[in-house]
N, CA, C and O atoms as a GROMACS GRO file, in nm:
protein
  576
    1MET      N    1   1.015   0.854  -3.244
    1MET     CA    2   0.910   0.797  -3.160
    1MET      C    3   0.938   0.652  -3.126
    1MET      O    4   0.909   0.608  -3.016
    2GLY      N    5   0.996   0.576  -3.219
    2GLY     CA    6   1.025   0.435  -3.196
    2GLY      C    7   1.129   0.415  -3.088
    2GLY      O    8   1.116   0.324  -3.006
    3SER      N    9   1.234   0.499  -3.085
    3SER     CA   10   1.338   0.483  -2.984
    3SER      C   11   1.285   0.521  -2.845
    3SER      O   12   1.326   0.462  -2.745
    4GLU      N   13   1.196   0.619  -2.838
    4GLU     CA   14   1.137   0.658  -2.710
    4GLU      C   15   1.050   0.544  -2.655
    4GLU      O   16   1.053   0.513  -2.536
    5ARG      N   17   0.974   0.482  -2.744
    5ARG     CA   18   0.889   0.370  -2.704
    5ARG      C   19   0.975   0.254  -2.656
    5ARG      O   20   0.945   0.190  -2.555
    6ARG      N   21   1.082   0.226  -2.728
    6ARG     CA   22   1.172   0.116  -2.691
    6ARG      C   23   1.236   0.144  -2.555
    6ARG      O   24   1.247   0.054  -2.472
    7ARG      N   25   1.278   0.268  -2.533
    7ARG     CA   26   1.338   0.306  -2.405
    7ARG      C   27   1.238   0.285  -2.292
    7ARG      O   28   1.273   0.234  -2.185
    8CYS      N   29   1.112   0.323  -2.314
    8CYS     CA   30   1.009   0.305  -2.213
    8CYS      C   31   0.983   0.157  -2.187
    8CYS      O   32   0.960   0.117  -2.072
    9GLU      N   33   0.986   0.075  -2.290
    9GLU     CA   34   0.968  -0.069  -2.273
    9GLU      C   35   1.082  -0.128  -2.190
    9GLU      O   36   1.059  -0.209  -2.100
   10LEU      N   37   1.205  -0.087  -2.220
   10LEU     CA   38   1.320  -0.136  -2.144
   10LEU      C   39   1.314  -0.089  -1.999
   10LEU      O   40   1.342  -0.166  -1.906
   11LEU      N   41   1.278   0.036  -1.979
   11LEU     CA   42   1.266   0.092  -1.845
   11LEU      C   43   1.156   0.022  -1.766
   11LEU      O   44   1.173  -0.010  -1.649
   12ALA      N   45   1.044  -0.004  -1.832
   12ALA     CA   46   0.933  -0.073  -1.767
   12ALA      C   47   0.976  -0.213  -1.724
   12ALA      O   48   0.944  -0.257  -1.614
   13ASN      N   49   1.048  -0.283  -1.810
   13ASN     CA   50   1.096  -0.417  -1.777
   13ASN      C   51   1.192  -0.412  -1.659
   13ASN      O   52   1.182  -0.493  -1.567
   14GLU      N   53   1.285  -0.318  -1.661
   14GLU     CA   54   1.382  -0.305  -1.552
   14GLU      C   55   1.312  -0.271  -1.420
   14GLU      O   56   1.344  -0.329  -1.316
   15LEU      N   57   1.219  -0.178  -1.425
   15LEU     CA   58   1.146  -0.139  -1.305
   15LEU      C   59   1.065  -0.255  -1.249
   15LEU      O   60   1.062  -0.276  -1.128
   16ARG      N   61   1.000  -0.331  -1.336
   16ARG     CA   62   0.923  -0.448  -1.293
   16ARG      C   63   1.013  -0.551  -1.227
   16ARG      O   64   0.979  -0.605  -1.122
   17GLU      N   65   1.129  -0.578  -1.288
   17GLU     CA   66   1.221  -0.676  -1.232
   17GLU      C   67   1.276  -0.632  -1.096
   17GLU      O   68   1.286  -0.712  -1.003
   18VAL      N   69   1.311  -0.503  -1.086
   18VAL     CA   70   1.362  -0.451  -0.959
   18VAL      C   71   1.254  -0.455  -0.852
   18VAL      O   72   1.280  -0.494  -0.738
   19ALA      N   73   1.132  -0.417  -0.888
   19ALA     CA   74   1.021  -0.420  -0.792
   19ALA      C   75   0.995  -0.562  -0.745
   19ALA      O   76   0.970  -0.585  -0.626
   20SER      N   77   1.001  -0.658  -0.836
   20SER     CA   78   0.980  -0.799  -0.798
   20SER      C   79   1.090  -0.848  -0.705
   20SER      O   80   1.062  -0.916  -0.606
   21ALA      N   81   1.215  -0.814  -0.737
   21ALA     CA   82   1.327  -0.856  -0.653
   21ALA      C   83   1.319  -0.792  -0.515
   21ALA      O   84   1.345  -0.857  -0.414
   22LEU      N   85   1.283  -0.664  -0.511
   22LEU     CA   86   1.270  -0.595  -0.382
   22LEU      C   87   1.157  -0.657  -0.299
   22LEU      O   88   1.172  -0.678  -0.179
   23THR      N   89   1.045  -0.685  -0.364
   23THR     CA   90   0.933  -0.747  -0.294
   23THR      C   91   0.973  -0.882  -0.236
   23THR      O   92   0.940  -0.914  -0.121
   24ALA      N   93   1.043  -0.962  -0.315
   24ALA     CA   94   1.086  -1.094  -0.267
   24ALA      C   95   1.182  -1.081  -0.150
   24ALA      O   96   1.173  -1.156  -0.052
   25ARG      N   97   1.274  -0.986  -0.158
   25ARG     CA   98   1.372  -0.968  -0.050
   25ARG      C   99   1.303  -0.917   0.077
   25ARG      O  100   1.334  -0.963   0.187
   26LEU      N  101   1.212  -0.823   0.061
   26LEU     CA  102   1.139  -0.772   0.177
   26LEU      C  103   1.057  -0.883   0.242
   26LEU      O  104   1.049  -0.892   0.365
   27ARG      N  105   0.997  -0.967   0.161
   27ARG     CA  106   0.920  -1.081   0.213
   27ARG      C  107   1.012  -1.173   0.294
   27ARG      O  108   0.973  -1.222   0.400
   28ALA      N  109   1.134  -1.196   0.242
   28ALA     CA  110   1.229  -1.282   0.311
   28ALA      C  111   1.277  -1.221   0.443
   28ALA      O  112   1.308  -1.294   0.537
   29GLU      N  113   1.283  -1.090   0.449
   29GLU     CA  114   1.331  -1.021   0.568
   29GLU      C  115   1.225  -1.005   0.676
   29GLU      O  116   1.256  -0.964   0.788
   30SER      N  117   1.103  -1.036   0.643
   30SER     CA  118   0.992  -1.016   0.737
   30SER      C  119   1.002  -1.112   0.853
   30SER      O  120   1.041  -1.228   0.837
   31ALA      N  121   0.965  -1.063   0.969
   31ALA     CA  122   0.960  -1.150   1.086
   31ALA      C  123   0.836  -1.239   1.076
   31ALA      O  124   0.729  -1.193   1.035
   32GLY      N  125   0.850  -1.365   1.111
   32GLY     CA  126   0.734  -1.455   1.113
   32GLY      C  127   0.718  -1.534   0.985
   32GLY      O  128   0.797  -1.523   0.891
   33ASP      N  129   0.615  -1.615   0.986
   33ASP     CA  130   0.591  -1.708   0.875
   33ASP      C  131   0.466  -1.674   0.797
   33ASP      O  132   0.406  -1.762   0.735
   34LEU      N  133   0.424  -1.548   0.798
   34LEU     CA  134   0.302  -1.510   0.728
   34LEU      C  135   0.326  -1.502   0.578
   34LEU      O  136   0.431  -1.457   0.532
   35SER      N  137   0.227  -1.548   0.503
   35SER     CA  138   0.233  -1.534   0.357
   35SER      C  139   0.205  -1.390   0.319
   35SER      O  140   0.161  -1.310   0.402
   36MET      N  141   0.230  -1.358   0.195
   36MET     CA  142   0.202  -1.224   0.147
   36MET      C  143   0.053  -1.192   0.155
   36MET      O  144   0.014  -1.081   0.192
   37SER      N  145  -0.031  -1.289   0.122
   37SER     CA  146  -0.175  -1.265   0.128
   37SER      C  147  -0.221  -1.247   0.273
   37SER      O  148  -0.308  -1.164   0.300
   38GLN      N  149  -0.165  -1.324   0.366
   38GLN     CA  150  -0.200  -1.307   0.507
   38GLN      C  151  -0.157  -1.169   0.557
   38GLN      O  152  -0.233  -1.100   0.625
   39THR      N  153  -0.036  -1.129   0.522
   39THR     CA  154   0.014  -0.997   0.562
   39THR      C  155  -0.073  -0.887   0.504
   39THR      O  156  -0.102  -0.788   0.572
   40SER      N  157  -0.114  -0.904   0.380
   40SER     CA  158  -0.198  -0.804   0.314
   40SER      C  159  -0.334  -0.791   0.384
   40SER      O  160  -0.384  -0.680   0.401
   41VAL      N  161  -0.391  -0.902   0.425
   41VAL     CA  162  -0.519  -0.900   0.496
   41VAL      C  163  -0.502  -0.830   0.631
   41VAL      O  164  -0.584  -0.746   0.668
   42LEU      N  165  -0.397  -0.864   0.704
   42LEU     CA  166  -0.372  -0.798   0.833
   42LEU      C  167  -0.356  -0.648   0.815
   42LEU      O  168  -0.409  -0.569   0.893
   43ALA      N  169  -0.281  -0.609   0.712
   43ALA     CA  170  -0.259  -0.466   0.686
   43ALA      C  171  -0.390  -0.395   0.653
   43ALA      O  172  -0.415  -0.284   0.699
   44ARG      N  173  -0.472  -0.460   0.573
   44ARG     CA  174  -0.601  -0.400   0.535
   44ARG      C  175  -0.691  -0.385   0.657
   44ARG      O  176  -0.756  -0.282   0.673
   45LEU      N  177  -0.696  -0.486   0.742
   45LEU     CA  178  -0.778  -0.478   0.863
   45LEU      C  179  -0.724  -0.372   0.959
   45LEU      O  180  -0.800  -0.302   1.025
   46HIS      N  181  -0.593  -0.360   0.965
   46HIS     CA  182  -0.531  -0.258   1.050
   46HIS      C  183  -0.567  -0.118   1.002
   46HIS      O  184  -0.595  -0.028   1.082
   47LYS      N  185  -0.566  -0.100   0.872
   47LYS     CA  186  -0.590   0.032   0.814
   47LYS      C  187  -0.738   0.068   0.811
   47LYS      O  188  -0.776   0.181   0.842
   48LEU      N  189  -0.823  -0.028   0.774
   48LEU     CA  190  -0.964   0.002   0.749
   48LEU      C  191  -1.060  -0.049   0.855
   48LEU      O  192  -1.177  -0.010   0.857
   49GLY      N  193  -1.013  -0.135   0.943
   49GLY     CA  194  -1.101  -0.188   1.046
   49GLY      C  195  -1.172  -0.315   1.001
   49GLY      O  196  -1.138  -0.372   0.897
   50PRO      N  197  -1.269  -0.359   1.079
   50PRO     CA  198  -1.339  -0.486   1.052
   50PRO      C  199  -1.396  -0.492   0.910
   50PRO      O  200  -1.447  -0.394   0.857
   51SER      N  201  -1.387  -0.612   0.851
   51SER     CA  202  -1.438  -0.635   0.716
   51SER      C  203  -1.490  -0.777   0.704
   51SER      O  204  -1.448  -0.866   0.778
   52THR      N  205  -1.580  -0.797   0.612
   52THR     CA  206  -1.629  -0.932   0.582
   52THR      C  207  -1.529  -1.001   0.489
   52THR      O  208  -1.446  -0.936   0.426
   53VAL      N  209  -1.541  -1.132   0.482
   53VAL     CA  210  -1.458  -1.209   0.389
   53VAL      C  211  -1.483  -1.162   0.246
   53VAL      O  212  -1.390  -1.149   0.167
   54ALA      N  213  -1.608  -1.136   0.213
   54ALA     CA  214  -1.642  -1.091   0.077
   54ALA      C  215  -1.576  -0.956   0.046
   54ALA      O  216  -1.522  -0.936  -0.063
   55ASP      N  217  -1.581  -0.864   0.143
   55ASP     CA  218  -1.517  -0.734   0.123
   55ASP      C  219  -1.365  -0.748   0.106
   55ASP      O  220  -1.305  -0.683   0.021
   56LEU      N  221  -1.305  -0.833   0.188
   56LEU     CA  222  -1.161  -0.856   0.178
   56LEU      C  223  -1.127  -0.919   0.043
   56LEU      O  224  -1.028  -0.882  -0.020
   57ALA      N  225  -1.207  -1.014  -0.001
   57ALA     CA  226  -1.183  -1.080  -0.129
   57ALA      C  227  -1.188  -0.980  -0.244
   57ALA      O  228  -1.102  -0.981  -0.332
   58ARG      N  229  -1.288  -0.894  -0.242
   58ARG     CA  230  -1.299  -0.790  -0.347
   58ARG      C  231  -1.176  -0.698  -0.344
   58ARG      O  232  -1.119  -0.667  -0.449
   59ALA      N  233  -1.138  -0.655  -0.226
   59ALA     CA  234  -1.026  -0.563  -0.212
   59ALA      C  235  -0.894  -0.625  -0.257
   59ALA      O  236  -0.807  -0.557  -0.311
   60GLU      N  237  -0.880  -0.755  -0.233
   60GLU     CA  238  -0.756  -0.825  -0.268
   60GLU      C  239  -0.762  -0.892  -0.406
   60GLU      O  240  -0.665  -0.953  -0.450
   61HIS      N  241  -0.875  -0.879  -0.473
   61HIS     CA  242  -0.894  -0.936  -0.607
   61HIS      C  243  -0.874  -1.087  -0.610
   61HIS      O  244  -0.807  -1.142  -0.697
   62VAL      N  245  -0.937  -1.153  -0.512
   62VAL     CA  246  -0.936  -1.299  -0.508
   62VAL      C  247  -1.078  -1.348  -0.488
   62VAL      O  248  -1.168  -1.270  -0.456
   63LYS      N  249  -1.098  -1.478  -0.507
   63LYS     CA  250  -1.231  -1.536  -0.488
   63LYS      C  251  -1.262  -1.544  -0.338
   63LYS      O  252  -1.172  -1.565  -0.257
   64PRO      N  253  -1.389  -1.528  -0.303
   64PRO     CA  254  -1.426  -1.538  -0.161
   64PRO      C  255  -1.381  -1.669  -0.096
   64PRO      O  256  -1.345  -1.670   0.022
   65GLN      N  257  -1.383  -1.779  -0.170
   65GLN     CA  258  -1.340  -1.908  -0.115
   65GLN      C  259  -1.192  -1.903  -0.076
   65GLN      O  260  -1.153  -1.954   0.029
   66SER      N  261  -1.110  -1.842  -0.162
   66SER     CA  262  -0.967  -1.829  -0.132
   66SER      C  263  -0.946  -1.741  -0.010
   66SER      O  264  -0.864  -1.771   0.077
   67MET      N  265  -1.020  -1.630  -0.004
   67MET     CA  266  -1.008  -1.541   0.110
   67MET      C  267  -1.056  -1.611   0.237
   67MET      O  268  -1.000  -1.590   0.345
   68GLY      N  269  -1.158  -1.694   0.225
   68GLY     CA  270  -1.207  -1.769   0.340
   68GLY      C  271  -1.098  -1.856   0.400
   68GLY      O  272  -1.086  -1.867   0.522
   69VAL      N  273  -1.018  -1.918   0.315
   69VAL     CA  274  -0.907  -2.002   0.361
   69VAL      C  275  -0.803  -1.916   0.434
   69VAL      O  276  -0.754  -1.953   0.540
   70THR      N  277  -0.771  -1.801   0.376
   70THR     CA  278  -0.673  -1.711   0.437
   70THR      C  279  -0.722  -1.661   0.572
   70THR      O  280  -0.648  -1.663   0.670
   71VAL      N  281  -0.847  -1.617   0.576
   71VAL     CA  282  -0.905  -1.566   0.701
   71VAL      C  283  -0.910  -1.677   0.807
   71VAL      O  284  -0.881  -1.653   0.924
   72ALA      N  285  -0.947  -1.797   0.766
   72ALA     CA  286  -0.953  -1.909   0.862
   72ALA      C  287  -0.815  -1.938   0.920
   72ALA      O  288  -0.802  -1.964   1.040
   73SER      N  289  -0.712  -1.933   0.837
   73SER     CA  290  -0.577  -1.959   0.888
   73SER      C  291  -0.532  -1.850   0.985
   73SER      O  292  -0.467  -1.878   1.085
   74LEU      N  293  -0.567  -1.725   0.955
   74LEU     CA  294  -0.533  -1.615   1.045
   74LEU      C  295  -0.609  -1.626   1.177
   74LEU      O  296  -0.555  -1.595   1.284
   75GLU      N  297  -0.734  -1.669   1.169
   75GLU     CA  298  -0.815  -1.687   1.290
   75GLU      C  299  -0.758  -1.801   1.374
   75GLU      O  300  -0.750  -1.790   1.496
   76GLU      N  301  -0.718  -1.908   1.308
   76GLU     CA  302  -0.660  -2.023   1.379
   76GLU      C  303  -0.533  -1.984   1.453
   76GLU      O  304  -0.504  -2.038   1.560
   77GLU      N  305  -0.457  -1.892   1.396
   77GLU     CA  306  -0.333  -1.844   1.459
   77GLU      C  307  -0.358  -1.738   1.567
   77GLU      O  308  -0.265  -1.696   1.636
   78GLY      N  309  -0.483  -1.696   1.581
   78GLY     CA  310  -0.516  -1.595   1.680
   78GLY      C  311  -0.484  -1.453   1.637
   78GLY      O  312  -0.477  -1.362   1.720
   79LEU      N  313  -0.462  -1.434   1.507
   79LEU     CA  314  -0.426  -1.302   1.455
   79LEU      C  315  -0.547  -1.216   1.423
   79LEU      O  316  -0.539  -1.093   1.419
   80ILE      N  317  -0.660  -1.282   1.400
   80ILE     CA  318  -0.786  -1.211   1.378
   80ILE      C  319  -0.897  -1.284   1.453
   80ILE      O  320  -0.881  -1.400   1.492
   81THR      N  321  -1.007  -1.217   1.472
   81THR     CA  322  -1.128  -1.279   1.525
   81THR      C  323  -1.241  -1.247   1.429
   81THR      O  324  -1.235  -1.150   1.353
   82ARG      N  325  -1.344  -1.329   1.433
   82ARG     CA  326  -1.464  -1.301   1.354
   82ARG      C  327  -1.582  -1.293   1.448
   82ARG      O  328  -1.603  -1.380   1.533
   83LYS      N  329  -1.658  -1.186   1.431
   83LYS     CA  330  -1.776  -1.164   1.515
   83LYS      C  331  -1.894  -1.126   1.427
   83LYS      O  332  -1.876  -1.075   1.316
   84ILE      N  333  -2.011  -1.152   1.477
   84ILE     CA  334  -2.134  -1.116   1.405
   84ILE      C  335  -2.142  -0.964   1.392
   84ILE      O  336  -2.119  -0.890   1.488
   85ASP      N  337  -2.175  -0.920   1.272
   85ASP     CA  338  -2.193  -0.777   1.245
   85ASP      C  339  -2.312  -0.726   1.324
   85ASP      O  340  -2.422  -0.781   1.312
   86PRO      N  341  -2.293  -0.623   1.407
   86PRO     CA  342  -2.404  -0.574   1.488
   86PRO      C  343  -2.519  -0.515   1.405
   86PRO      O  344  -2.632  -0.508   1.452
   87ASN      N  345  -2.490  -0.475   1.282
   87ASN     CA  346  -2.593  -0.417   1.195
   87ASN      C  347  -2.661  -0.519   1.105
   87ASN      O  348  -2.768  -0.493   1.052
   88ASP      N  349  -2.597  -0.636   1.089
   88ASP     CA  350  -2.652  -0.740   1.003
   88ASP      C  351  -2.609  -0.874   1.059
   88ASP      O  352  -2.497  -0.919   1.033
   89GLY      N  353  -2.694  -0.937   1.133
   89GLY     CA  354  -2.662  -1.062   1.201
   89GLY      C  355  -2.627  -1.178   1.109
   89GLY      O  356  -2.583  -1.283   1.157
   90ARG      N  357  -2.645  -1.161   0.978
   90ARG     CA  358  -2.610  -1.267   0.883
   90ARG      C  359  -2.462  -1.260   0.842
   90ARG      O  360  -2.410  -1.354   0.782
   91ARG      N  361  -2.397  -1.150   0.876
   91ARG     CA  362  -2.258  -1.129   0.832
   91ARG      C  363  -2.160  -1.143   0.948
   91ARG      O  364  -2.192  -1.111   1.063
   92LEU      N  365  -2.041  -1.193   0.915
   92LEU     CA  366  -1.932  -1.199   1.012
   92LEU      C  367  -1.826  -1.098   0.971
   92LEU      O  368  -1.788  -1.091   0.854
   93ASN      N  369  -1.780  -1.020   1.066
   93ASN     CA  370  -1.672  -0.926   1.041
   93ASN      C  371  -1.542  -0.979   1.100
   93ASN      O  372  -1.538  -1.024   1.214
   94ALA      N  373  -1.437  -0.975   1.020
   94ALA     CA  374  -1.304  -1.011   1.068
   94ALA      C  375  -1.239  -0.887   1.124
   94ALA      O  376  -1.246  -0.779   1.065
   95SER      N  377  -1.175  -0.902   1.240
   95SER     CA  378  -1.106  -0.792   1.306
   95SER      C  379  -0.966  -0.837   1.349
   95SER      O  380  -0.944  -0.954   1.382
   96LEU      N  381  -0.876  -0.744   1.347
   96LEU     CA  382  -0.739  -0.770   1.391
   96LEU      C  383  -0.735  -0.784   1.543
   96LEU      O  384  -0.795  -0.704   1.615
   97THR      N  385  -0.665  -0.887   1.592
   97THR     CA  386  -0.644  -0.900   1.737
   97THR      C  387  -0.517  -0.823   1.773
   97THR      O  388  -0.443  -0.779   1.685
   98GLU      N  389  -0.493  -0.808   1.900
   98GLU     CA  390  -0.370  -0.742   1.944
   98GLU      C  391  -0.248  -0.822   1.897
   98GLU      O  392  -0.147  -0.765   1.857
   99VAL      N  393  -0.258  -0.954   1.904
   99VAL     CA  394  -0.149  -1.041   1.856
   99VAL      C  395  -0.127  -1.020   1.705
   99VAL      O  396  -0.013  -1.015   1.658
  100GLY      N  397  -0.236  -1.007   1.631
  100GLY     CA  398  -0.226  -0.983   1.487
  100GLY      C  399  -0.161  -0.849   1.457
  100GLY      O  400  -0.078  -0.839   1.367
  101LYS      N  401  -0.199  -0.747   1.533
  101LYS     CA  402  -0.139  -0.615   1.515
  101LYS      C  403   0.010  -0.620   1.544
  101LYS      O  404   0.091  -0.563   1.471
  102GLU      N  405   0.047  -0.688   1.652
  102GLU     CA  406   0.189  -0.701   1.687
  102GLU      C  407   0.266  -0.775   1.579
  102GLU      O  408   0.378  -0.736   1.546
  103ALA      N  409   0.208  -0.881   1.523
  103ALA     CA  410   0.274  -0.956   1.415
  103ALA      C  411   0.292  -0.868   1.292
  103ALA      O  412   0.398  -0.869   1.230
  104LEU      N  413   0.188  -0.793   1.257
  104LEU     CA  414   0.196  -0.704   1.141
  104LEU      C  415   0.305  -0.599   1.162
  104LEU      O  416   0.388  -0.578   1.074
  105LEU      N  417   0.305  -0.535   1.276
  105LEU     CA  418   0.403  -0.430   1.303
  105LEU      C  419   0.545  -0.483   1.315
  105LEU      O  420   0.640  -0.416   1.276
  106ALA      N  421   0.560  -0.604   1.369
  106ALA     CA  422   0.693  -0.666   1.378
  106ALA      C  423   0.747  -0.695   1.239
  106ALA      O  424   0.865  -0.674   1.213
  107GLY      N  425   0.661  -0.744   1.151
  107GLY     CA  426   0.704  -0.770   1.013
  107GLY      C  427   0.745  -0.641   0.943
  107GLY      O  428   0.847  -0.637   0.875
  108ARG      N  429   0.665  -0.537   0.960
  108ARG     CA  430   0.699  -0.406   0.901
  108ARG      C  431   0.833  -0.356   0.954
  108ARG      O  432   0.916  -0.308   0.878
  109ALA      N  433   0.851  -0.367   1.086
  109ALA     CA  434   0.975  -0.318   1.147
  109ALA      C  435   1.096  -0.395   1.094
  109ALA      O  436   1.202  -0.336   1.070
  110ALA      N  437   1.082  -0.525   1.077
  110ALA     CA  438   1.193  -0.606   1.025
  110ALA      C  439   1.227  -0.566   0.882
  110ALA      O  440   1.344  -0.554   0.847
  111ARG      N  441   1.125  -0.546   0.800
  111ARG     CA  442   1.150  -0.505   0.661
  111ARG      C  443   1.212  -0.366   0.655
  111ARG      O  444   1.305  -0.342   0.579
  112GLN      N  445   1.160  -0.276   0.736
  112GLN     CA  446   1.212  -0.139   0.741
  112GLN      C  447   1.358  -0.138   0.786
  112GLN      O  448   1.441  -0.068   0.728
  113ALA      N  449   1.390  -0.216   0.889
  113ALA     CA  450   1.526  -0.221   0.941
  113ALA      C  451   1.623  -0.274   0.835
  113ALA      O  452   1.731  -0.218   0.816
  114TRP      N  453   1.584  -0.382   0.767
  114TRP     CA  454   1.672  -0.436   0.664
  114TRP      C  455   1.694  -0.333   0.553
  114TRP      O  456   1.808  -0.309   0.512
  115LEU      N  457   1.587  -0.273   0.504
  115LEU     CA  458   1.598  -0.180   0.393
  115LEU      C  459   1.679  -0.056   0.431
  115LEU      O  460   1.763  -0.010   0.354
  116SER      N  461   1.655  -0.004   0.548
  116SER     CA  462   1.730   0.113   0.594
  116SER      C  463   1.879   0.083   0.602
  116SER      O  464   1.961   0.164   0.559
  117LYS      N  465   1.913  -0.032   0.658
  117LYS     CA  466   2.054  -0.072   0.670
  117LYS      C  467   2.115  -0.095   0.532
  117LYS      O  468   2.229  -0.055   0.508
  118ALA      N  469   2.042  -0.157   0.442
  118ALA     CA  470   2.093  -0.180   0.306
  118ALA      C  471   2.121  -0.049   0.235
  118ALA      O  472   2.223  -0.034   0.167
  119LEU      N  473   2.030   0.048   0.249
  119LEU     CA  474   2.051   0.179   0.187
  119LEU      C  475   2.174   0.247   0.245
  119LEU      O  476   2.254   0.306   0.172
  120GLU      N  477   2.189   0.238   0.376
  120GLU     CA  478   2.304   0.300   0.443
  120GLU      C  479   2.435   0.232   0.403
  120GLU      O  480   2.535   0.299   0.379
  121ASP      N  481   2.433   0.099   0.394
  121ASP     CA  482   2.554   0.024   0.364
  121ASP      C  483   2.599   0.032   0.218
  121ASP      O  484   2.718   0.027   0.189
  122HIS      N  485   2.502   0.045   0.125
  122HIS     CA  486   2.535   0.032  -0.017
  122HIS      C  487   2.529   0.161  -0.098
  122HIS      O  488   2.578   0.166  -0.210
  123LEU      N  489   2.470   0.266  -0.041
  123LEU     CA  490   2.458   0.391  -0.116
  123LEU      C  491   2.523   0.505  -0.040
  123LEU      O  492   2.506   0.520   0.081
  124ASP      N  493   2.599   0.587  -0.113
  124ASP     CA  494   2.654   0.706  -0.048
  124ASP      C  495   2.548   0.815  -0.047
  124ASP      O  496   2.437   0.796  -0.098
  125ASP      N  497   2.580   0.929   0.012
  125ASP     CA  498   2.482   1.037   0.027
  125ASP      C  499   2.421   1.080  -0.106
  125ASP      O  500   2.300   1.098  -0.116
  126ALA      N  501   2.505   1.096  -0.206
  126ALA     CA  502   2.456   1.141  -0.338
  126ALA      C  503   2.362   1.037  -0.398
  126ALA      O  504   2.259   1.073  -0.456
  127GLU      N  505   2.396   0.910  -0.385
  127GLU     CA  506   2.310   0.804  -0.438
  127GLU      C  507   2.178   0.797  -0.363
  127GLU      O  508   2.073   0.772  -0.423
  128GLN      N  509   2.182   0.818  -0.233
  128GLN     CA  510   2.058   0.820  -0.155
  128GLN      C  511   1.968   0.934  -0.202
  128GLN      O  512   1.846   0.917  -0.212
  129LYS      N  513   2.026   1.049  -0.230
  129LYS     CA  514   1.949   1.163  -0.280
  129LYS      C  515   1.892   1.133  -0.418
  129LYS      O  516   1.778   1.168  -0.448
  130ASP      N  517   1.972   1.068  -0.503
  130ASP     CA  518   1.924   1.029  -0.636
  130ASP      C  519   1.805   0.932  -0.625
  130ASP      O  520   1.706   0.944  -0.697
  131LEU      N  521   1.816   0.837  -0.533
  131LEU     CA  522   1.708   0.740  -0.514
  131LEU      C  523   1.582   0.809  -0.463
  131LEU      O  524   1.471   0.774  -0.503
  132LEU      N  525   1.599   0.906  -0.376
  132LEU     CA  526   1.485   0.982  -0.327
  132LEU      C  527   1.414   1.054  -0.442
  132LEU      O  528   1.291   1.057  -0.447
  133LYS      N  529   1.491   1.112  -0.532
  133LYS     CA  530   1.433   1.178  -0.649
  133LYS      C  531   1.361   1.076  -0.738
  133LYS      O  532   1.253   1.103  -0.790
  134ALA      N  533   1.423   0.960  -0.755
  134ALA     CA  534   1.362   0.856  -0.837
  134ALA      C  535   1.230   0.809  -0.778
  134ALA      O  536   1.138   0.775  -0.852
  135MET      N  537   1.221   0.805  -0.646
  135MET     CA  538   1.096   0.762  -0.581
  135MET      C  539   0.981   0.856  -0.617
  135MET      O  540   0.868   0.811  -0.634
  136SER      N  541   1.010   0.985  -0.629
  136SER     CA  542   0.903   1.078  -0.668
  136SER      C  543   0.856   1.050  -0.810
  136SER      O  544   0.739   1.069  -0.842
  137LEU      N  545   0.947   1.004  -0.895
  137LEU     CA  546   0.910   0.968  -1.032
  137LEU      C  547   0.826   0.840  -1.034
  137LEU      O  548   0.729   0.830  -1.110
  138VAL      N  549   0.863   0.745  -0.952
  138VAL     CA  550   0.786   0.621  -0.944
  138VAL      C  551   0.645   0.652  -0.892
  138VAL      O  552   0.546   0.598  -0.943
  139LYS      N  553   0.636   0.737  -0.793
  139LYS     CA  554   0.504   0.777  -0.742
  139LYS      C  555   0.422   0.845  -0.851
  139LYS      O  556   0.301   0.825  -0.860
  140LYS      N  557   0.488   0.924  -0.933
  140LYS     CA  558   0.419   0.992  -1.044
  140LYS      C  559   0.363   0.890  -1.142
  140LYS      O  560   0.250   0.904  -1.189
  141VAL      N  561   0.444   0.788  -1.173
  141VAL     CA  562   0.398   0.682  -1.262
  141VAL      C  563   0.276   0.610  -1.203
  141VAL      O  564   0.186   0.569  -1.276
  142LEU      N  565   0.275   0.596  -1.071
  142LEU     CA  566   0.165   0.529  -1.002
  142LEU      C  567   0.044   0.620  -0.981
  142LEU      O  568  -0.061   0.576  -0.933
  143GLY      N  569   0.059   0.747  -1.018
  143GLY     CA  570  -0.051   0.840  -1.002
  143GLY      C  571  -0.069   0.888  -0.860
  143GLY      O  572  -0.180   0.926  -0.820
  144ARG      N  573   0.038   0.888  -0.783
  144ARG     CA  574   0.031   0.932  -0.642
  144ARG      C  575   0.097   1.066  -0.624
  144ARG      O  576   0.101   1.118  -0.513
   0.00000   0.00000   0.00000
């Protein structure tokens, strides 16, 4: 039991380090100057539609004040707009603009292009198949 636990600890450490390195590289390959938190907000608005700063803060596990700064910077760049909620005039909903959607999709495309090329350049067919199998295991660990 001790060796199995140790193996899992080593594997967890390796997986965490690889995930961190991949995240950093993908961030570097992204088109534009958006921070990770800005990109995350744009992605959430793209997927779920208009949201309040409070809702975004809860979803991103940050304080509303921090999210307010992020939302304000995105609004200043023209990537989102804020409008009064038609159901509750006391609330403002943030929505993705067309420019924001284009920025989000351009960043995704840049990351996808880099990763696809890296996989093609560095892995042969058998290794690509092995990685595909490993992805199903990672999804299992994530409960997906």
